Structure formats: structure tokens, C-alpha cells
N, C-alpha and C positions, 0 to 999 in steps of 0.2 A: 777690709784686708789690711794687713800691715805691709806698707811698701818696704822693699829691701833694695840694697844697692844693685845696680846693673840690669834693671829691667825685670824684676821678680816681685811678687807680692805673695802673701800667704795668710790664710785665716788663722791658723795656730801654728806653733812650732812642730816641725815634722820630725819623726824619729829617723835616725840614720838607717838607710835602707840595706838590706842584704842582697836584694835584687832589684833592678829597674826594668820594667817591661815597657815596650814601646808599640804604639800603632805604627803602620808602616807608611802608607799613602798620606802625604801631607805633615808628617811628623819626622820620620827619619829621611824619607826620600820625596823629592819633587817630581812626582810621576805625572803631573797634569799635562805636560806637553804631549806625551804619548796617549794618554787617555782621551784628550781632546782630538787628537789626530784620528784615533780609531772611530770615534762617533762621527766626525766629519766625513770619513770615508763612506760611512752609511749614507749621509745625505747626498754627497756627490755621485754615489752609485745610482741614485734615484733622480738624478737631475736637479737636485736642490743646491743652493748656495751654501758653503760652509758657514758655520756660525762664528762670531768673534771669539777669540781666544779668552778673553778675561772673564766673561760670564761662565764659561765652561769650566775654568780654572777653579772658580769658587765651589763648584759642584763635584770636584774630583773625588773628595772623600766619600760621596754618596754612591761611587761606583756605577755600573751599568744602569741601575734603576734610576739614579738622578740624571745621568747624562742622556740616556734615551728619552727620559720625560722631557728634559729641555729641548732636545733636537727633534722630536716628533709629537710631543704633547700628549703622550700616552703613558699608562702604567702597567704593572705586571698583570693586571686583570683583563688587558686588552689582548685579543686573539693574535694580534700581530706581533706582540711583545716577545714571545719565545724565539721566533726566528731572527728578529732583530738583535736580541741579546746573544744569540749563538754567533751570528756574523760580527757583532761588536767584539766578542771575546777572541774570535779568530783574527780580526784586524789588530787587536792590541797584542795578542801573543806574537805575531809576526814580527812586530816592531817594538818589543817591549821595552827596550832600553836605548832606543834611538836618541831620545832627548831627556831621558831620566837621569837625574844627578842627586847625590846626597845634599842636603841643605848645608849652607856654610856653617862649619863649626861641629857638624854632627860626628865626623870621623875623630876629631879631637876629644869630643866628649866621651865616646865610646872607649878611646884609648885610656882617658882619665878613669873610667869606671873599671876597667881591667887592671890598671896600675894600683887601684885601691881595693882590689878583691871583691868588687861588686859585680855579681852576675848581671849580664843583660840579655834580653831575649825580645821576641817579636810576637805580638798578638794582633792579627790583621783580618779584616773580612775579605780580603782578596782570596780567591779559591787556591786550593794547594798547588795545582799544576802551574799557576802563574806565579806564585810565590816562590816555588822551587826554581822556576826558570829565571826569575829577576834577581834573586839575592846574590848569586855568585857573580853576576855582571856588574853589580854595583858595589862590591866589596863588603856585603852584609852576611856572607855564609859563615862567619865566625859566631853567629848568634847561639847562646845556649839552648834556645827553643825557637821554633818558628810555627806557631799555631795559626792555622788559616780558617776561614769562614766556613769550610766544610770538614774541618778536623773533628768537630763534634756535632751533634744533630742541631745546634744552634749557633747564631752569630750574635755579635754584639748589637744591642746593648744587654743581651742576656749574659750572666756571669760565667756560663759553662766554659767558654774558651780560655778565660783567665784561670779558672780552676784547673783546667788541662795543663796550662802552663806551669802552675805551681807543682802539679804532680810531676811533671817532666823534670823540672830543676831541683825538686826536693826541698822547697823553701815555702814555708806557710804564707798565705796571703797577707797576714798582719805584718810580715817583714818585707812586703813589696811595695813599690810604687808603680803606679800605671800612668803613662804619659801619652796624651793623644790630643788632636786637634779638632775633635767633634764632640758634641754633646754626648752622644751614645758612648763614647769611650769613657767619659767621666761617670755616666750612669752604670756602665758595666764594672767599672773599677769599685765604685761604692758598694754595688750589689755583691762583689766578689770579697769584700772586706779589706780592700787595699787603700793606701793613701792615693790620691789622685792629683795629677799635674796637668794643667791645660797648657798645650804647646801653642802660644798666640802667634808664633812665626808661620803656623800653617795655614790651611784654607779656611778652616773655622765656619764655614756655611754662612747662614745670614742671621745668626745671633752672636752677640759679643761673648768671647770667652769669659768674660768677667761675671757673666750672669749664670754660669753653669753650676755654681756651687762646688767647684773643685777646691781641694785643700790648698792648692797654690796655682798661680798663673805666672808663666815665664815668657819673656819676649824673644828669647834666643837660646840656642844651646849653651852659649856661654853662661847665660843667666841660670840655666838648669844646673851647670857645673857649681855655680856659686850657691845655689840652693842646697845642694848636697854638702858643700863645705860648711855652710851654715849650720846644718843638722850635726856635723861632726863637732862643731864648737859647742853645741848644746850638751853633747856628752861630756865634753871636757869640763863644762861648768857644773854638771851634776855631781 
């Protein structure tokens, strides 16, 4: 990858985007405090000690599946999983924005996109009722689209949610960037025909963002802005 100033790197020059679509958890918003609290409530309700925050934080992008797996050592094929998932979602919905905040620089990045006529939207695996409840509480209800994990029959890494976003905003995938903090975000973006950007400021799971084969990796929302400015310079030079 070619290193760029300000904590960004790219494999090849990126075309200037007409739209930038974002993952939600771990990319725009630091939702880990409330997700970790929801799963630890499951444990304390069963007489178990809460788990340390930091290991749970790393799993926040994996949602209920990852967090319940860490807390109880079971997966969705376990007979106990559906009840735990429903209780987890209830816990989370009850206190969905108690500790959630936008990452530093996100509000400024979104303002920059709007000022430059670039559409921005959200494509998340969070279910729609939770997405709709959270976005207005953290200032993200201005998104041009909010596609959730149950908006289409598929969730990421399937490209269907990103295709739905393109249909909603009326912009072809080839003119969109998709930004996310998880490997499946990059896989979904590539499958949809978008340029992909790994948000290395997010949770990122247990594999380095530099190994995901994203078209670019950025260390901060400010670096994301600079990547877009660099794409604009490519137009000026052409």
C-alpha cells in the first residue's frame, strides 16, 4: 500500500466518490459500552461475574453472536441461544445510548461530506428497530439511507444490503465508497462493486485491517477526509 499523510494508505488511487456509505458500530459510533453492558447483564442475571470490558469491546462489531459467544461459550446452533439473544436485545434496546458516542472526528467528517455534495448513508448489520431507535439519539438521523441487517433477506458480508443502499440513494455502486471496521464490511463492499475503506480506528476484531485487501486503510476520520481530498486532487490532475 502507498502511505499517505495523516494516517492513511491506499493500494491504488481512488475515484472521487458521489456517495460514502458507512458501517455503524465501530465505524461511526462507539457502541461497545452499551453492547458490553447488555451482555454482562445476561451474566449477572445468572449469578455470573461480568466479563472485563476490553475483550468485549473487540467483539462489538460481531453483535449478539460474538458477544453471547464470548459470555457463554455457545453459538447460534445451541438450544439456549435464541432466548439469550432475545434477552440481550431487550437489555440493549433499554439502554441503547447510555454510553454510545460518535467517534472523535466523525461529526466533522460527515459535515465535510455534506459541504462537498457527497451523499452519506449507513449500512449496518444491526436490526432495523435498533437502528431506528439509536440514530436520532446520537445525531445520525440525517443519513440519506439507513439499511439494517434485516432490511434485505441477507446481511453483510452479502452485498444485498449495499445494493439496497445504492437503490435508495440512486447512485451506482461504482461511484460509492464503503467504510467499515470489520473484514465482512470490506468483503461486502468488494462484492457490491464499491471501493472499500477499512476504518482502523474501530474495533477491527482479531485480524489487522491491513490484511483485509481494502482499497485504502485510514487511522482516523480526519485521515478519511484527507483521503477524499486526495481523490479530488486526482481529478484536478487528470
